[in-house]
Structures are given as C-alpha cells and as structure tokens.
C-alpha positions in Angstrom: -63.2 -99.5 -55.8 -63.8 -97.1 -58.7 -60.8 -95.8 -60.9 -63.0 -93.2 -62.0 -61.3 -89.7 -61.3 -61.3 -86.2 -63.0 -57.9 -86.9 -64.1 -58.6 -90.2 -66.2 -62.0 -89.0 -67.4 -59.6 -86.0 -69.1 -57.0 -88.1 -70.4 -59.8 -90.6 -71.9 -61.6 -87.4 -73.8 -58.2 -86.3 -75.4 -57.4 -90.2 -76.1 -60.8 -90.9 -77.7 -60.4 -87.1 -79.5 -56.9 -88.2 -81.1 -58.0 -91.5 -82.0 -60.9 -90.2 -83.9 -58.7 -87.7 -85.7 -56.5 -90.6 -86.2 -58.9 -92.7 -87.9 -60.4 -90.6 -90.0 -56.8 -89.0 -91.4 -55.0 -92.2 -91.7 -58.0 -94.6 -92.8 -59.2 -92.8 -96.1 -62.9 -92.5 -97.2 -64.1 -93.1 -100.4 -66.8 -92.8 -103.0 -69.3 -95.2 -103.9 -71.4 -94.3 -107.0 -74.8 -91.8 -106.0 -72.8 -90.7 -103.3 -71.9 -87.6 -102.2 -70.4 -88.0 -98.9 -67.4 -89.9 -98.7 -68.0 -93.3 -96.6 -65.4 -93.3 -94.0 -64.6 -95.4 -90.7 -66.0 -91.8 -88.7 -69.2 -93.3 -87.6 -67.4 -96.6 -86.5 -65.0 -94.8 -84.1 -67.3 -92.5 -82.9 -70.3 -94.5 -81.9 -67.1 -96.8 -79.8 -66.5 -93.5 -78.4 -70.1 -92.8 -76.8 -70.1 -96.6 -76.0 -67.0 -97.1 -74.2 -66.9 -93.7 -72.3 -70.7 -93.1 -71.8 -72.6 -90.1 -72.6 -70.6 -87.0 -71.4 -67.2 -87.8 -72.1 -68.1 -89.3 -75.3 -70.1 -86.2 -76.1 -66.6 -84.3 -75.1 -64.2 -86.5 -76.6 -66.1 -85.9 -79.9 -66.6 -82.2 -79.7 -63.0 -81.7 -79.1 -62.3 -83.3 -82.3 -64.7 -81.0 -84.1 -63.2 -78.1 -82.7 -59.7 -79.0 -83.6 -60.7 -79.5 -87.0 -63.0 -76.2 -87.1 -59.8 -74.6 -85.6 -57.7 -75.2 -88.6 -56.1 -79.0 -87.9 -56.6 -81.1 -91.0 -58.0 -83.6 -89.1 -61.7 -84.3 -91.2 -62.0 -86.8 -93.8 -59.9 -86.1 -97.3 -57.7 -83.7 -95.0 -60.1 -81.0 -94.7 -60.3 -78.2 -91.8 -61.6 -75.1 -90.9 -65.1 -74.0 -90.8 -65.9 -73.9 -94.7 -66.5 -78.0 -93.8 -69.8 -76.7 -92.7 -70.3 -75.8 -96.5 -70.0 -79.3 -97.4 -72.7 -82.1 -98.2 -71.0 -83.5 -94.6 -71.9 -80.7 -92.4 -74.8 -82.4 -91.1 -73.3 -85.3 -90.5 -70.0 -83.7 -88.8 -72.5 -81.8 -86.7 -74.5 -84.7 -85.6 -71.2 -86.7 -84.0 -71.2 -85.2 -80.6 -75.3 -85.5 -79.9 -74.5 -89.4 -81.8 -71.7 -90.0 -79.1 -74.2 -88.7 -76.2 -77.2 -91.0 -76.9 -75.4 -93.8 -77.8 -73.3 -93.6 -74.5 -76.5 -92.9 -72.5 -78.1 -95.8 -73.9 -74.8 -98.3 -73.9 -74.3 -97.1 -69.9 -78.3 -97.3 -68.7 -77.9 -101.0 -69.5 -74.3 -101.5 -68.4 -74.8 -99.9 -65.2 -77.4 -102.5 -64.2 -74.5 -105.5 -64.3 -75.8 -107.2 -67.5 -72.6 -106.8 -69.0 -71.9 -110.3 -68.0 -74.4 -111.9 -70.4 -72.3 -111.3 -73.8 -74.7 -112.0 -76.1 -77.6 -109.8 -74.6 -75.1 -107.0 -74.1 -73.4 -107.4 -77.4 -77.2 -106.9 -78.6 -77.6 -104.1 -76.4 -75.0 -102.1 -77.0 -75.9 -102.8 -81.3 -79.4 -101.4 -80.7 -77.7 -98.4 -78.4 -75.5 -97.2 -82.4 -78.3 -98.2 -84.3 -81.3 -95.8 -82.3 -78.5 -93.3 -82.5 -77.9 -93.7 -86.4 -81.8 -93.8 -86.8 -82.4 -90.4 -84.5 -79.3 -88.5 -85.1 -76.6 -89.3 -87.9 -79.6 -89.8 -90.4 -81.9 -87.3 -90.1 -79.0 -84.7 -89.2 -76.9 -86.1 -92.5 -80.2 -85.3 -94.7 -80.8 -82.1 -93.7 -77.2 -81.6 -94.2 -77.1 -82.7 -98.2 -80.1 -81.0 -98.4 -79.0 -77.5 -97.7 -75.4 -77.7 -98.6 -75.2 -79.8 -101.6 -76.5 -77.6 -104.9 -79.4 -78.6 -106.7 -80.2 -81.6 -104.5 -83.6 -82.0 -103.5 -84.8 -83.1 -99.8 -85.6 -86.8 -101.9 -82.8 -86.9 -103.4 -80.4 -86.5 -99.6 -82.8 -89.1 -98.6 -81.9 -91.4 -101.6 -78.2 -90.6 -101.2 -78.1 -91.3 -97.5 -79.7 -95.0 -98.2 -76.3 -95.4 -99.8 -74.4 -95.3 -96.2 -76.7 -97.6 -94.2 -75.2 -101.2 -94.6 -71.8 -100.1 -94.1 -73.1 -98.0 -90.6 -74.7 -101.7 -89.6 -71.5 -103.1 -89.8 -69.4 -100.5 -88.4 -72.0 -100.5 -85.4 -71.6 -104.1 -84.7 -68.1 -103.7 -85.2 -67.9 -101.0 -82.4 -70.3 -102.6 -79.8 -68.1 -106.0 -79.9 -65.0 -103.8 -79.4 -66.5 -101.9 -76.7 -68.0 -104.9 -74.6 -64.5 -106.5 -74.5 -63.4 -103.1 -73.3 -66.1 -103.2 -70.4 -65.5 -106.8 -69.8 -61.6 -105.8 -69.5 -62.5 -102.5 -67.4 -65.6 -102.5 -65.8 -64.9 -99.4 -63.7 -65.6 -97.4 -67.0 -69.0 -97.4 -66.7 -69.3 -96.9 -63.0 -70.3 -93.8 -61.4 -67.9 -92.0 -58.6 -66.9 -94.3 -56.2 -68.2 -94.3 -52.5 -64.3 -93.7 -51.4 -63.8 -90.6 -53.9 -66.8 -88.9 -52.3 -65.8 -89.2 -48.3 -62.6 -88.0 -49.5 -64.0 -84.8 -50.7 
C-alpha cells in the first residue's frame, strides 16, 4: 500500500525547501578565478530534491525556497535575500532551479515507475543522466542569460566562458545527488508511486 497522501506531500515539500535553505546558508559558497557567481551546493540539493520528490513536489519545494528568499529571509548564497538578487549575475541560475527540479524529477520518475530501480548500476546511471540533461537544458542556459543581462560589460560569449567553470563541479554534484536519491528510493519505494488504489476507492 502506498504511503502517499496530500499531508505527506506537503510535509515533504516543506522539509526539502528547508533543506535547500539550510545547505545554502550553512555551507558557504566560494568564488574561483574568473567566476562571477559563487560555487555552492545548491545544484546538488535541488537536483536531489527533484530526484527524490519527483517533478511536481520537487518543483513546489524549490519554488517555496525561492518565495521565502524573495520575501526577505536570508536563504540565498552569501546571506542574500529579497528581490534585489534578481539584479545579480546569479539571477538566471536561481530562476532555473524550480524548472530544473521539475525536469529532473520527471525524467527520474519516468524511469523509476517502470520498476527499474532494482538494478542499482543502471538506475544510478539513469538518475545521473536525468541530472545532466536538466543542467544542459535548463540551469546553464538560464545562468548564461542571467549573467549576460545582469553583469555590467559581460558579453554573451564571456558569460558562456564563465559558465564553463561550473561544469566539473556540477557533474560531481549530480553524481552525488543521484547516488543519494537512489538510496532513498530503494529504502522508500512508495515515494515514486502514484496514489494507491486504496486511497482512490476511499474518496
């Protein structure tokens, strides 16, 4: 029987929004030479959110995190808060996060709901690929546009060059997120299931 319920979904959304905020606040980011946006663990924990919660819960958890930050709580990198962050070079990356969680979660759940998590190697590869595809299609393009629009005197080409600095770290973070998510799904297989037949007949 599935343990999925609206209350469980809401609790998971709140917990993962808090997790994103906690990791961002308590694990400081850093800049490397040539970077304009600090390197943080945000993409790791947001990728993990999508991989564990699936598309819509992952989207809502990440959106809740952004709403809390835009409302004024200092949950963004380096203690930033408020709508003023949208004038920074990191704006594109921030705005990409809910869409990233949605895409990664959709790809991961499409695989997991076919009952293929039993083969850990193939499942890990599938989840890593989901994270990589999300990065290629969503995070990095939006991050490049954000840097190009928000940082004075940075051309589109320069933004592309700056974005390349984040790829090696993102690959490592994607692998870590996939391995953790796979362990979670193997321990709690009901996470990726839809509503149970019991919950449907009792409505």
